[in-house]
MMTF fields as JSON, N, C-alpha, C and O atoms, coordinates in Angstrom:
{
  "mmtfVersion": "1.0.0",
  "mmtfProducer": "UNKNOWN",
  "numBonds": 411,
  "numAtoms": 412,
  "numGroups": 103,
  "numChains": 1,
  "numModels": 1,
  "chainsPerModel": [1],
  "groupsPerChain": [103],
  "chainIdList": ["A"],
  "bondAtomList": [4, 2, 8, 6, 12, 10, 16, 14, 20, 18, 24, 22, 28, 26, 32, 30, 36, 34, 40, 38, 44, 42, 48, 46, 52, 50, 56, 54, 60, 58, 64, 62, 68, 66, 72, 70, 76, 74, 80, 78, 84, 82, 88, 86, 92, 90, 96, 94, 100, 98, 104, 102, 108, 106, 112, 110, 116, 114, 120, 118, 124, 122, 128, 126, 132, 130, 136, 134, 140, 138, 144, 142, 148, 146, 152, 150, 156, 154, 160, 158, 164, 162, 168, 166, 172, 170, 176, 174, 180, 178, 184, 182, 188, 186, 192, 190, 196, 194, 200, 198, 204, 202, 208, 206, 212, 210, 216, 214, 220, 218, 224, 222, 228, 226, 232, 230, 236, 234, 240, 238, 244, 242, 248, 246, 252, 250, 256, 254, 260, 258, 264, 262, 268, 266, 272, 270, 276, 274, 280, 278, 284, 282, 288, 286, 292, 290, 296, 294, 300, 298, 304, 302, 308, 306, 312, 310, 316, 314, 320, 318, 324, 322, 328, 326, 332, 330, 336, 334, 340, 338, 344, 342, 348, 346, 352, 350, 356, 354, 360, 358, 364, 362, 368, 366, 372, 370, 376, 374, 380, 378, 384, 382, 388, 386, 392, 390, 396, 394, 400, 398, 404, 402, 408, 406],
  "bondOrderList": [1, 1, 1, 1, 1, 1, 1, 1, 1, 1, 1, 1, 1, 1, 1, 1, 1, 1, 1, 1, 1, 1, 1, 1, 1, 1, 1, 1, 1, 1, 1, 1, 1, 1, 1, 1, 1, 1, 1, 1, 1, 1, 1, 1, 1, 1, 1, 1, 1, 1, 1, 1, 1, 1, 1, 1, 1, 1, 1, 1, 1, 1, 1, 1, 1, 1, 1, 1, 1, 1, 1, 1, 1, 1, 1, 1, 1, 1, 1, 1, 1, 1, 1, 1, 1, 1, 1, 1, 1, 1, 1, 1, 1, 1, 1, 1, 1, 1, 1, 1, 1, 1],
  "groupList": [{"groupName": "MET", "atomNameList": ["N", "CA", "C", "O"], "elementList": ["N", "C", "C", "O"], "formalChargeList": [0, 0, 0, 0], "bondAtomList": [1, 0, 2, 1, 3, 2], "bondOrderList": [1, 1, 2], "singleLetterCode": "M", "chemCompType": "L-PEPTIDE LINKING"}, {"groupName": "VAL", "atomNameList": ["N", "CA", "C", "O"], "elementList": ["N", "C", "C", "O"], "formalChargeList": [0, 0, 0, 0], "bondAtomList": [1, 0, 2, 1, 3, 2], "bondOrderList": [1, 1, 2], "singleLetterCode": "V", "chemCompType": "L-PEPTIDE LINKING"}, {"groupName": "LYS", "atomNameList": ["N", "CA", "C", "O"], "elementList": ["N", "C", "C", "O"], "formalChargeList": [0, 0, 0, 0], "bondAtomList": [1, 0, 2, 1, 3, 2], "bondOrderList": [1, 1, 2], "singleLetterCode": "K", "chemCompType": "L-PEPTIDE LINKING"}, {"groupName": "GLY", "atomNameList": ["N", "CA", "C", "O"], "elementList": ["N", "C", "C", "O"], "formalChargeList": [0, 0, 0, 0], "bondAtomList": [1, 0, 2, 1, 3, 2], "bondOrderList": [1, 1, 2], "singleLetterCode": "G", "chemCompType": "PEPTIDE LINKING"}, {"groupName": "PHE", "atomNameList": ["N", "CA", "C", "O"], "elementList": ["N", "C", "C", "O"], "formalChargeList": [0, 0, 0, 0], "bondAtomList": [1, 0, 2, 1, 3, 2], "bondOrderList": [1, 1, 2], "singleLetterCode": "F", "chemCompType": "L-PEPTIDE LINKING"}, {"groupName": "LEU", "atomNameList": ["N", "CA", "C", "O"], "elementList": ["N", "C", "C", "O"], "formalChargeList": [0, 0, 0, 0], "bondAtomList": [1, 0, 2, 1, 3, 2], "bondOrderList": [1, 1, 2], "singleLetterCode": "L", "chemCompType": "L-PEPTIDE LINKING"}, {"groupName": "TYR", "atomNameList": ["N", "CA", "C", "O"], "elementList": ["N", "C", "C", "O"], "formalChargeList": [0, 0, 0, 0], "bondAtomList": [1, 0, 2, 1, 3, 2], "bondOrderList": [1, 1, 2], "singleLetterCode": "Y", "chemCompType": "L-PEPTIDE LINKING"}, {"groupName": "GLU", "atomNameList": ["N", "CA", "C", "O"], "elementList": ["N", "C", "C", "O"], "formalChargeList": [0, 0, 0, 0], "bondAtomList": [1, 0, 2, 1, 3, 2], "bondOrderList": [1, 1, 2], "singleLetterCode": "E", "chemCompType": "L-PEPTIDE LINKING"}, {"groupName": "GLN", "atomNameList": ["N", "CA", "C", "O"], "elementList": ["N", "C", "C", "O"], "formalChargeList": [0, 0, 0, 0], "bondAtomList": [1, 0, 2, 1, 3, 2], "bondOrderList": [1, 1, 2], "singleLetterCode": "Q", "chemCompType": "L-PEPTIDE LINKING"}, {"groupName": "ALA", "atomNameList": ["N", "CA", "C", "O"], "elementList": ["N", "C", "C", "O"], "formalChargeList": [0, 0, 0, 0], "bondAtomList": [1, 0, 2, 1, 3, 2], "bondOrderList": [1, 1, 2], "singleLetterCode": "A", "chemCompType": "L-PEPTIDE LINKING"}, {"groupName": "ARG", "atomNameList": ["N", "CA", "C", "O"], "elementList": ["N", "C", "C", "O"], "formalChargeList": [0, 0, 0, 0], "bondAtomList": [1, 0, 2, 1, 3, 2], "bondOrderList": [1, 1, 2], "singleLetterCode": "R", "chemCompType": "L-PEPTIDE LINKING"}, {"groupName": "HIS", "atomNameList": ["N", "CA", "C", "O"], "elementList": ["N", "C", "C", "O"], "formalChargeList": [0, 0, 0, 0], "bondAtomList": [1, 0, 2, 1, 3, 2], "bondOrderList": [1, 1, 2], "singleLetterCode": "H", "chemCompType": "L-PEPTIDE LINKING"}, {"groupName": "ASN", "atomNameList": ["N", "CA", "C", "O"], "elementList": ["N", "C", "C", "O"], "formalChargeList": [0, 0, 0, 0], "bondAtomList": [1, 0, 2, 1, 3, 2], "bondOrderList": [1, 1, 2], "singleLetterCode": "N", "chemCompType": "L-PEPTIDE LINKING"}, {"groupName": "TRP", "atomNameList": ["N", "CA", "C", "O"], "elementList": ["N", "C", "C", "O"], "formalChargeList": [0, 0, 0, 0], "bondAtomList": [1, 0, 2, 1, 3, 2], "bondOrderList": [1, 1, 2], "singleLetterCode": "W", "chemCompType": "L-PEPTIDE LINKING"}, {"groupName": "PRO", "atomNameList": ["N", "CA", "C", "O"], "elementList": ["N", "C", "C", "O"], "formalChargeList": [0, 0, 0, 0], "bondAtomList": [1, 0, 2, 1, 3, 2], "bondOrderList": [1, 1, 2], "singleLetterCode": "P", "chemCompType": "L-PEPTIDE LINKING"}, {"groupName": "ASP", "atomNameList": ["N", "CA", "C", "O"], "elementList": ["N", "C", "C", "O"], "formalChargeList": [0, 0, 0, 0], "bondAtomList": [1, 0, 2, 1, 3, 2], "bondOrderList": [1, 1, 2], "singleLetterCode": "D", "chemCompType": "L-PEPTIDE LINKING"}, {"groupName": "ILE", "atomNameList": ["N", "CA", "C", "O"], "elementList": ["N", "C", "C", "O"], "formalChargeList": [0, 0, 0, 0], "bondAtomList": [1, 0, 2, 1, 3, 2], "bondOrderList": [1, 1, 2], "singleLetterCode": "I", "chemCompType": "L-PEPTIDE LINKING"}, {"groupName": "THR", "atomNameList": ["N", "CA", "C", "O"], "elementList": ["N", "C", "C", "O"], "formalChargeList": [0, 0, 0, 0], "bondAtomList": [1, 0, 2, 1, 3, 2], "bondOrderList": [1, 1, 2], "singleLetterCode": "T", "chemCompType": "L-PEPTIDE LINKING"}, {"groupName": "SER", "atomNameList": ["N", "CA", "C", "O"], "elementList": ["N", "C", "C", "O"], "formalChargeList": [0, 0, 0, 0], "bondAtomList": [1, 0, 2, 1, 3, 2], "bondOrderList": [1, 1, 2], "singleLetterCode": "S", "chemCompType": "L-PEPTIDE LINKING"}],
  "groupTypeList": [0, 1, 2, 3, 4, 2, 0, 2, 5, 6, 7, 3, 8, 7, 9, 7, 6, 7, 10, 10, 11, 12, 5, 5, 13, 14, 7, 0, 2, 15, 0, 16, 11, 7, 11, 3, 3, 2, 12, 6, 17, 16, 4, 5, 15, 2, 7, 17, 5, 17, 5, 4, 3, 6, 16, 7, 16, 7, 15, 7, 7, 5, 13, 9, 2, 3, 9, 15, 17, 9, 16, 12, 10, 2, 13, 13, 15, 6, 0, 9, 15, 16, 0, 7, 17, 12, 14, 15, 12, 18, 14, 1, 18, 16, 15, 5, 8, 17, 1, 4, 11, 5, 15],
  "groupIdList": [1, 2, 3, 4, 5, 6, 7, 8, 9, 10, 11, 12, 13, 14, 15, 16, 17, 18, 19, 20, 21, 22, 23, 24, 25, 26, 27, 28, 29, 30, 31, 32, 33, 34, 35, 36, 37, 38, 39, 40, 41, 42, 43, 44, 45, 46, 47, 48, 49, 50, 51, 52, 53, 54, 55, 56, 57, 58, 59, 60, 61, 62, 63, 64, 65, 66, 67, 68, 69, 70, 71, 72, 73, 74, 75, 76, 77, 78, 79, 80, 81, 82, 83, 84, 85, 86, 87, 88, 89, 90, 91, 92, 93, 94, 95, 96, 97, 98, 99, 100, 101, 102, 103],
  "secStructList": [7, 3, 3, 3, 3, 3, 3, 3, 5, 7, 6, 6, 7, 2, 2, 2, 2, 2, 2, 2, 2, 2, 6, 7, 7, 2, 2, 2, 2, 2, 2, 2, 2, 2, 6, 6, 3, 3, 3, 3, 3, 3, 3, 3, 3, 6, 6, 6, 6, 3, 3, 3, 3, 3, 3, 3, 3, 1, 7, 2, 2, 2, 2, 2, 2, 4, 4, 4, 1, 2, 2, 2, 2, 2, 2, 2, 2, 2, 2, 6, 6, 6, 5, 7, 5, 7, 6, 6, 1, 7, 5, 7, 7, 3, 3, 3, 7, 7, 7, 7, 7, 7, 7],
  "xCoordList": [8.493, 8.625, 7.307, 6.673, 6.909, 5.654, 5.955, 6.848, 5.199, 5.299, 3.938, 2.902, 3.964, 2.78, 3.111, 4.221, 2.171, 2.423, 1.102, 0.027, 1.205, -0.008, 0.154, 1.255, -0.992, -1.081, -2.345, -3.067, -2.619, -3.766, -4.525, -3.935, -5.847, -6.74, -7.154, -7.151, -7.506, -8.148, -9.623, -10.22, -10.186, -11.591, -12.495, -12.319, -13.459, -14.433, -13.962, -14.687, -12.767, -12.212, -12.267, -11.668, -12.977, -13.027, -13.576, -12.958, -14.702, -15.328, -14.48, -14.365, -13.888, -13.059, -11.805, -11.395, -11.187, -10.015, -10.365, -9.638, -11.482, -11.914, -12.241, -11.877, -12.919, -13.276, -12.027, -11.964, -11.048, -9.823, -9.093, -8.541, -9.089, -8.414, -9.211, -8.625, -10.515, -11.328, -11.089, -11.346, -10.597, -10.291, -8.78, -8.325, -8.008, -6.548, -6.082, -6.494, -5.22, -4.725, -3.989, -3.231, -4.202, -3.486, -1.966, -1.264, -1.46, -0.014, 0.501, 1.636, -0.338, 0.051, 0.059, 0.957, -0.941, -0.956, 0.286, 0.921, 0.629, 1.814, 3.078, 3.93, 3.206, 4.393, 4.516, 5.609, 3.416, 3.438, 3.936, 4.801, 3.398, 3.809, 5.26, 6.007, 5.654, 7.017, 8.062, 9.22, 7.654, 8.578, 8.372, 8.738, 7.783, 7.727, 6.592, 6.622, 5.579, 4.45, 3.307, 2.981, 2.703, 1.509, 0.698, 1.164, -0.521, -1.407, -1.462, -1.213, -1.791, -1.784, -3.188, -4.154, -3.288, -4.575, -4.391, -3.382, -5.379, -5.386, -6.697, -7.771, -6.603, -7.759, -7.908, -6.932, -9.127, -9.408, -10.007, -10.968, -9.434, -10.037, -10.862, -10.307, -12.187, -13.061, -13.035, -13.287, -12.737, -12.702, -11.521, -11.646, -10.371, -9.16, -8.721, -7.805, -9.37, -9.007, -7.606, -6.957, -7.158, -5.869, -6.05, -6.949, -5.18, -5.129, -4.043, -2.953, -4.326, -3.339, -3.103, -4.029, -1.868, -1.524, -0.767, 0.049, -1.049, -0.372, 0.012, -0.835, 1.285, 1.723, 2.831, 3.675, 2.8, 3.876, 4.81, 4.37, 6.112, 7.093, 8.182, 8.447, 8.802, 9.883, 11.184, 11.928, 11.453, 12.743, 12.581, 11.972, 13.112, 12.961, 13.584, 13.003, 14.744, 15.427, 14.641, 14.487, 14.155, 13.34, 12.07, 11.688, 11.418, 10.192, 10.455, 9.672, 11.541, 11.873, 12.09, 11.801, 12.591, 12.813, 11.505, 11.512, 10.398, 9.109, 8.708, 7.961, 9.197, 8.859, 9.358, 8.767, 10.433, 11.023, 10.505, 11.056, 9.459, 8.907, 7.968, 7.363, 7.859, 6.993, 5.539, 4.841, 5.074, 3.67, 3.399, 2.318, 4.356, 4.162, 4.097, 3.257, 4.977, 4.964, 3.655, 3.115, 3.147, 1.858, 0.73, -0.165, 0.779, -0.223, -0.156, -1.186, 1.059, 1.209, 0.573, -0.153, 0.842, 0.269, -1.255, -1.93, -1.789, -3.237, -3.886, -5.016, -3.18, -3.744, -3.485, -4.082, -2.617, -2.151, -3.253, -3.112, -4.338, -5.395, -6.302, -7.129, -6.172, -7.096, -6.414, -7.083, -5.07, -4.379, -3.128, -2.649, -2.611, -1.398, -0.221, -0.001, 0.536, 1.667, 2.903, 2.822, 4.028, 5.298, 5.411, 4.574, 6.437, 6.588, 6.651, 6.273, 7.127, 7.196, 5.915, 5.885, 4.862, 3.548, 3.523, 2.478, 4.63, 4.577, 3.731, 3.764, 2.974, 2.158, 3.028, 4.078, 2.587, 3.241, 2.92, 1.769, 3.936, 3.765, 4.718, 5.915, 4.185, 4.976, 4.976, 3.922, 6.17, 6.283, 5.911, 6.237, 5.229, 4.82, 5.663, 6.048, 5.936, 6.734, 5.841, 4.774, 6.279, 5.573, 5.794, 6.932, 4.707, 4.821, 4.222, 4.41, 3.489, 2.923, 2.584, 2.119, 2.818, 2.453, 2.092, 2.74, 1.06, 0.642, 0.285, -0.558, 0.907, 0.547, -0.622, -1.085],
  "yCoordList": [-5.305, -3.916, -3.464, -4.218, -2.253, -1.694, -0.526, 0.279, -0.445, 0.687, 1.359, 0.699, 2.664, 3.463, 4.401, 4.931, 4.611, 5.475, 6.04, 5.538, 7.1, 7.667, 7.806, 7.986, 7.715, 7.86, 8.67, 9.024, 8.966, 9.816, 9.278, 8.928, 9.222, 8.819, 10.026, 11.157, 9.775, 10.792, 10.861, 9.863, 12.027, 12.243, 11.279, 11.06, 10.714, 9.821, 8.381, 7.559, 8.056, 6.719, 5.84, 4.765, 6.298, 5.567, 4.149, 3.188, 4.017, 2.7, 1.794, 0.598, 2.353, 1.542, 1.049, -0.094, 1.885, 1.478, 0.305, -0.686, 0.436, -0.635, -1.91, -3.007, -1.771, -2.927, -3.683, -4.907, -2.958, -3.607, -4.327, -5.408, -3.743, -4.404, -5.598, -6.561, -5.545, -6.7, -7.886, -9.032, -7.611, -8.651, -8.812, -9.236, -8.481, -8.522, -9.859, -10.926, -9.771, -10.954, -11.882, -11.411, -13.185, -14.144, -13.99, -14.14, -13.691, -13.508, -12.3, -12.295, -11.287, -10.094, -10.408, -9.982, -11.149, -11.579, -12.398, -12.201, -13.323, -14.154, -13.301, -13.533, -12.317, -11.462, -10.714, -10.621, -10.187, -9.456, -10.377, -9.992, -11.582, -12.524, -12.984, -13.094, -13.25, -13.7, -12.635, -12.959, -11.383, -10.292, -9.781, -8.652, -10.628, -10.365, -9.492, -9.027, -9.246, -8.409, -9.221, -10.297, -8.7, -9.328, -8.259, -7.14, -8.626, -7.718, -6.347, -5.314, -6.367, -5.178, -4.586, -5.27, -3.323, -2.626, -1.264, -0.592, -0.864, 0.473, 1.14, 0.558, 2.361, 3.157, 4.328, 4.754, 4.85, 6.001, 7.133, 6.931, 8.331, 9.553, 10.138, 10.719, 9.985, 10.395, 11.898, 12.33, 12.694, 14.15, 14.596, 15.526, 13.945, 14.372, 13.401, 13.701, 12.239, 11.152, 10.613, 10.04, 10.811, 10.28, 8.843, 8.533, 7.982, 6.59, 6.469, 7.019, 5.761, 5.481, 3.982, 3.209, 3.571, 2.164, 1.783, 2.55, 0.582, 0.005, -1.41, -2.182, -1.76, -3.126, -3.51, -2.695, -4.761, -5.312, -6.051, -6.868, -5.752, -6.39, -7.051, -6.649, -8.071, -8.774, -7.991, -7.927, -7.389, -6.77, -5.702, -5.959, -4.531, -3.417, -3.746, -3.428, -4.37, -4.692, -5.73, -5.587, -6.759, -7.773, -7.152, -7.445, -6.303, -5.642, -4.778, -4.796, -4.027, -3.137, -3.912, -3.392, -5.138, -5.949, -6.296, -6.562, -6.296, -6.587, -5.571, -5.896, -4.346, -3.301, -3.64, -3.206, -4.408, -4.724, -6.018, -6.487, -6.599, -7.82, -7.479, -6.408, -8.399, -8.181, -7.997, -7.147, -8.782, -8.676, -7.334, -6.77, -6.815, -5.517, -4.406, -3.511, -4.466, -3.452, -3.528, -2.498, -4.733, -4.903, -4.274, -3.631, -4.465, -3.871, -2.349, -1.679, -1.805, -0.348, 0.173, 1.166, -0.489, -0.059, -0.118, 0.772, -1.152, -1.351, -0.254, 0.148, 0.23, 1.219, 2.675, 3.586, 2.902, 4.249, 5.201, 6.414, 4.686, 5.574, 6.109, 6.982, 5.612, 6.049, 6.715, 7.101, 6.851, 7.455, 8.191, 7.983, 9.047, 9.789, 8.824, 7.99, 8.962, 8.077, 8.856, 10.011, 8.199, 8.702, 8.333, 7.585, 8.845, 8.526, 7.027, 6.62, 6.192, 4.744, 4.019, 2.79, 4.78, 4.29, 3.8, 3.339, 3.879, 3.572, 4.633, 5.794, 4.264, 5.269, 6.303, 5.973, 7.54, 8.549, 8.159, 8.231, 7.748, 7.209, 7.916, 8.018, 8.395, 9.112, 8.308, 8.052, 7.906, 7.179, 8.091, 9.278, 7.523, 8.264, 7.829, 6.665, 8.764, 8.507, 7.999, 8.558, 6.945, 6.449, 7.427, 7.768, 7.875, 8.774, 8.181, 8.712, 7.06, 6.387, 4.961, 4.693, 4.05, 2.651, 2.066, 2.363, 1.24, 0.559, -0.878, -1.107, -1.842, -3.258, -3.597, -4.737],
  "zCoordList": [13.278, 12.902, 12.271, 11.532, 12.563, 12.055, 11.123, 11.385, 10.033, 9.11, 9.01, 8.925, 9.022, 8.743, 7.596, 7.53, 6.701, 5.549, 5.045, 5.374, 4.236, 3.653, 2.147, 1.626, 1.462, 0.015, -0.267, 0.665, -1.52, -1.835, -3.044, -4.066, -2.901, -3.994, -4.817, -4.33, -6.055, -6.868, -6.481, -6.079, -6.607, -6.252, -7.02, -8.218, -6.31, -6.91, -7.065, -7.626, -6.581, -6.773, -5.519, -5.482, -4.511, -3.248, -3.42, -2.962, -4.059, -4.227, -5.108, -4.841, -6.151, -7.04, -6.33, -6.535, -5.499, -4.731, -3.814, -3.745, -3.12, -2.219, -3.0, -2.578, -4.123, -4.949, -5.395, -5.284, -5.892, -6.374, -5.242, -5.449, -4.063, -2.949, -2.423, -1.929, -2.522, -2.128, -3.055, -2.684, -4.258, -5.246, -5.424, -6.486, -4.402, -4.487, -5.054, -4.6, -6.046, -6.733, -5.764, -4.915, -5.881, -5.025, -5.117, -4.117, -6.319, -6.493, -5.714, -5.238, -5.591, -4.836, -3.338, -2.612, -2.888, -1.483, -1.162, -0.125, -2.062, -1.855, -1.781, -0.923, -2.672, -2.675, -1.348, -0.788, -0.847, 0.428, 1.535, 2.322, 1.599, 2.645, 2.456, 3.428, 1.215, 0.935, 1.278, 1.543, 1.273, 1.599, 3.023, 3.351, 3.859, 5.292, 5.767, 6.906, 4.931, 5.326, 5.905, 5.405, 6.958, 7.543, 8.261, 8.476, 8.625, 9.348, 8.663, 9.284, 7.377, 6.515, 6.478, 6.14, 6.826, 6.824, 6.172, 6.385, 5.373, 4.775, 5.167, 5.013, 5.672, 6.081, 5.117, 4.498, 4.989, 4.134, 4.951, 5.694, 4.812, 5.341, 4.193, 3.26, 4.263, 3.163, 2.905, 1.78, 3.915, 3.735, 2.892, 2.096, 3.056, 2.357, 1.263, 0.496, 1.189, 0.278, 0.557, -0.318, 1.79, 2.214, 2.684, 3.466, 2.191, 2.627, 3.683, 3.52, 4.751, 5.781, 5.815, 6.057, 5.572, 5.578, 6.829, 7.341, 7.317, 8.465, 8.079, 7.63, 8.251, 7.969, 8.939, 9.312, 9.327, 10.141, 9.188, 8.381, 9.292, 8.416, 9.256, 10.389, 8.674, 9.357, 9.298, 10.276, 8.13, 7.881, 6.798, 5.76, 7.032, 6.082, 4.722, 3.684, 4.721, 3.465, 2.652, 1.44, 3.318, 2.646, 2.083, 0.95, 2.855, 2.415, 1.187, 0.238, 1.198, 0.08, -1.217, -2.295, -1.136, -2.331, -3.043, -4.245, -2.33, -2.944, -4.001, -4.924, -3.873, -4.844, -6.237, -7.225, -6.334, -7.632, -8.25, -9.246, -7.678, -8.266, -9.416, -9.448, -10.347, -11.511, -11.089, -11.641, -10.117, -9.706, -9.041, -9.213, -8.289, -7.652, -8.695, -8.604, -9.675, -10.743, -11.534, -11.938, -11.755, -12.438, -11.611, -12.162, -10.274, -9.388, -9.441, -9.52, -9.398, -9.492, -10.779, -10.755, -11.896, -13.176, -13.131, -13.65, -12.519, -12.397, -11.56, -11.834, -10.545, -9.622, -10.03, -9.457, -10.996, -11.326, -11.765, -11.606, -12.308, -12.8, -11.697, -11.963, -10.465, -9.415, -8.216, -7.257, -8.271, -7.133, -7.602, -8.717, -6.737, -7.055, -7.155, -6.277, -8.259, -8.496, -8.929, -9.348, -8.816, -9.326, -10.801, -11.307, -11.512, -12.944, -13.262, -14.361, -12.31, -12.552, -12.136, -12.08, -11.846, -11.41, -9.972, -9.512, -9.242, -7.815, -7.137, -7.543, -6.113, -5.443, -4.741, -4.191, -4.765, -3.941, -2.506, -2.077, -1.775, -0.434, 0.516, 0.249, 1.608, 2.601, 3.882, 4.465, 4.325, 5.582, 6.743, 6.748, 7.718, 8.901, 10.096, 10.213, 10.962, 12.153, 13.282, 13.536, 13.954, 15.129, 16.276, 16.6, 16.886, 18.034, 19.297, 20.392, 19.141, 20.321, 19.946, 18.838, 20.872, 20.682, 22.048, 23.052, 22.074, 23.287, 22.936, 22.069, 23.59, 23.408, 24.296, 24.298]
}
């Protein structure tokens, strides 16, 4: 199963967002894999500061459980100062609809 979604950076935070992801915590990588995530890529539209995420997941329910892990909540808190977030510091994330796919 494939998920596509978008999020938004605050102005001037492009380099910091990339830096933090280049240093992604091993525990966060493990959580993503343990909850069925793989082949995870995030793209940036520099004109709009919109982030586009692409991830392959095994199961929607298993993936959703990752949001409630301590390491994920710690990551959200760590990232909250550089991107749009909800009151619980989760990123404002909008799922995107698949309209075309080619293997």
